[in-house]
C-alpha positions in Angstrom: -37.3 106.3 -11.7 -37.3 102.8 -13.2 -37.4 104.3 -16.7 -34.5 106.5 -16.0 -32.4 103.7 -14.7 -33.2 101.7 -17.8 -32.4 104.5 -20.1 -29.1 105.3 -18.4 -28.2 101.6 -18.4 -29.0 101.5 -22.2 -26.9 104.5 -22.9 -23.9 103.1 -20.9 -24.2 99.9 -22.7 -24.2 101.7 -26.0 -21.2 103.8 -25.1 -19.3 100.7 -24.0 -20.2 98.9 -27.2 -19.0 101.9 -29.4 -15.9 102.3 -27.4 -14.9 98.6 -27.7 -15.8 98.4 -31.3 -18.7 96.6 -32.9 -18.1 92.8 -33.6 -14.5 93.1 -32.5 -13.8 95.9 -35.1 -12.1 99.1 -34.6 -13.0 101.3 -31.6 -14.9 104.5 -32.2 -11.8 106.5 -31.5 -9.9 104.7 -34.3 -12.8 105.3 -36.6 -12.9 109.0 -35.8 -9.1 109.4 -36.2 -9.4 107.6 -39.6 -11.8 110.1 -41.1 -9.3 112.8 -42.0 -7.0 110.2 -43.4 -9.7 108.8 -45.4 -10.7 112.2 -46.7 -7.0 112.9 -47.8 -6.6 109.4 -49.4 -9.8 110.0 -51.3 -8.8 113.5 -52.5 -5.4 112.1 -53.7 -7.2 109.5 -55.6 -5.7 106.6 -53.6 -8.9 105.5 -52.0 -12.1 104.8 -53.9 -14.5 106.4 -51.4 -15.3 109.5 -53.4 -19.0 108.9 -53.9 -19.6 107.5 -50.5 -17.9 110.5 -49.0 -20.0 112.8 -51.1 -23.2 111.0 -50.1 -22.2 111.2 -46.4 -21.4 115.0 -46.8 -24.8 115.5 -48.4 -26.6 113.7 -45.6 -24.7 115.8 -43.0 -25.7 119.0 -44.8 -29.3 117.8 -44.9 -29.4 117.0 -41.2 -27.8 120.5 -40.1 -29.5 122.6 -42.7 -31.8 125.3 -41.2 -34.0 125.0 -44.2 -35.4 121.7 -42.9 -36.5 123.4 -39.5 -39.7 124.6 -41.1 -41.3 121.1 -41.7 -40.6 120.2 -38.1 -42.6 123.2 -37.0 -45.7 122.0 -38.9 -45.3 118.3 -39.0 -43.8 117.8 -35.5 -43.0 114.1 -35.2 -43.3 113.3 -38.9 -41.0 116.3 -39.6 -38.4 114.8 -37.3 -38.7 111.2 -38.8 -36.8 112.2 -41.9 -34.0 113.6 -39.9 -33.9 110.5 -37.6 -33.8 108.2 -40.6 -31.0 110.3 -42.2 -28.9 110.3 -39.0 -29.3 106.6 -38.7 -28.2 106.0 -42.3 -25.3 108.5 -41.8 -24.1 106.7 -38.6 -24.2 103.4 -40.2 -22.4 104.7 -43.3 -19.6 106.3 -41.4 -19.1 103.1 -39.3 -19.1 100.9 -42.4 -16.8 103.1 -44.5 -14.3 103.8 -41.8 -14.0 100.0 -41.1 -13.6 99.5 -44.9 -11.0 102.2 -45.0 -9.0 100.9 -41.9 -9.0 97.5 -43.6 -7.7 99.0 -47.0 -5.1 100.9 -45.0 -3.9 97.7 -43.2 -3.5 95.8 -46.5 -1.9 98.7 -48.1 0.8 98.7 -45.5 1.4 95.0 -45.9 2.3 95.5 -49.6 6.0 96.0 -50.4 6.4 98.3 -53.3 8.7 97.0 -56.1 8.6 95.1 -59.3 7.0 91.9 -60.1 9.5 89.4 -61.7 8.0 87.0 -63.9 
């Protein structure tokens, strides 16, 4: 019972930290809401996240791919380790890239379009 309480307390703390935003940054909801805008801005060529988005898409495809199920059947823990590493990298990349995008979006809004008079 002690382990269950510790585990639930850890998950509760993690959920609160994600909801509040890491290091005072954007909340998880703001980051998730920014994903479609980030993809659109990248597709239009306005945002320079193309390579990073492609790498995140490849990592997602790797994790959800049914082809990767076979090694887990034979290698058990070691077969799951590569997926755990990939999911960890993917989560960190999504968090970092959405924060970067939200900062880019904020600075873009503060720029007034017009001409530079010299």
